[in-house]
N, C-alpha and C positions, 0 to 999 in steps of 0.2 A: 704188776708182778706182791709179789706177795713178800717182804718182807720181815726176815726177824731180830729186831730188835730188845735190846733192853736199854734202859738210859740208871748206872751208872752215874753216882757225884754227879749228875751234871750234864754230863761226856754220855753219847750216843754209840750203844756198843754194838757189833754187828755179831750174833751167836750162830748164823744159819750157816750149821760145816757139810753144805754140799757151795756153797757161794764160793771156799777160798780157790778151787783153783781153775774160775770161770773169770775170776778176778786174775790172781796171776796170769793166765792165761792170756788173758789182753790185757798187762803189761808188759807182759815177755814179748807182746805184736805191736806195746807200741813202744818201744825201745827205752823201759823203764829201764830196767836192767844191759848197761849198757854189753857187758859181757856176752848175751844172750842173742843177741840185737840182729845175729850174722845169721841167722838158721832159721830160715823160711816156711821147712815140714816140720810142724807140732804134733804129734801122737798120740795119740790120751792113752791114760790106762793096758798100755803093752806090761807082758810079764818080763818076769827078770828073774838071777838071780834064780836062787834054790826054788824059796815057791811063791815067791812076791809080784807084784805089780810095780807097777813104777804110776805117776802120777803123769808124768812126762815123757818122750821119747822123743829131742832136739833133730830132724838132721840136716843140715847141707853136704854138699859132695867133698869139697876138702877139707869139710874139719874132722878133726872126733863126735860122735856123734855124747852126747850128753843128755845125761838120764837126769832129768830130773824130780825132786820132792818134796812135795806142799805141804804146809805146814796152818793150820788154824792157830794165829793165834792173841789172847785178851783180856790174862791176866798179869792184875796187877799192882801190885800190894804198894808199891811209893813212888809219888808225882813226875809222869816224864817217863817211866824206866815201863817196860814192856819187858812179861819171862814168859819163858817157855820151858819143859810143861809144865800145868797149873795140880799135874798129877802122875804118877810113877808111870810110867809107857815102856815097860820092856817089848813091845813092836818095832816104838821111837827106836831104840836104840839098838834092834838087830838089822833094821833099814839102814841107820848108821854106818854100820860094818855089811852092808852089799853096797852100798855106795861106796867103799873106799874099792871095795874089789871090783867095782868097774875101772875104777883109774888107775887101779894095779894090771889091768889088762890093758889098759891105750885111750879107754874113756874119758871123757868129764864127768863127772857129778857133781851137783848141785844142789842143794836148802833151802829153799825160801820160806822163809818165817812172815808168814801173813799176814798182818797187824789190821782186826777190824774196829780201829779207833783210833779216833785222829789230835791225840792229847800226848803223846808218846816221842819222846826224841834220841829214846834207848832205848835199846834191849840185849838182854843180856841170858843165855841157860840158866834156868834155876837150880842148882847146885845142891841147895837145901832139902826141895823138896821130893829133886828125884836122881842123888852121885851118881848114881850107873850109868842115866842121859849123860851127865854130867861129860865124865870118864871116856864114855864114850864119842862124845862128840870133841870131843878134843881129838883124839883117836883119831876120828875120820880127817879131821882139819889136816892132820899131822904126815896123812896117807895123801892130803891131795884135794878133799872133798874143797866145796868152794858152798857159799856163804852168805848167804842175801834179807836182812829182815827186809819188808817192804809196808809201807806206810798206807791206810786207803783212808779216805776222806768218804766218812758216817755219817748222815743226814736222812731226813723221813723218807726223802725224795731219791735218794739212791745213795748206790754203795761205789764207792772208787778208786782206787789203784795210784794214789798221788807222787807218792816218790820212794824214796833210798831213807831208811834210817838208821842211826850209828848203831856198831856192832858192840858192848862192850867184849874188851878179854872177858873171859869166863873167870873168874875171880880160884886162885886156887883154893881143891879141896882141903881141909885140913886133915 
């Protein structure tokens, strides 16, 4: 295994952007996200929306399909709090819009913010770095898009999803 990690203030942080999807899939299969635990079928990289790909499409016969988007999170500038995004992401805002469309079409839509560090107990949308993403996030939530923040235990030996983190309500933008 080749792990890409950096040390930040004595905390090991995972920065490999290819890992989050695998970690999220393991977490879903392990039942770490209770509301997704009943989906036995997990399809990767499915086309959806206008011209996008969703990270996972979850299927179960008598449940609505669940469209799942995974974001890698490691940005923290105040102790215990990790934030997303760490830079402006127009693409991220577009995905939130398309996830909202999926909900309106009768499906479930889920954002998983995968935190590749273990020193954070809270997650928040970083409205000061990307106010448009924050607005898109609020709108997506209002339309019924679900959002979960999932923390990983990161050691030099392994990175493994370890549990949920509290999501702060986004600060109202001034």
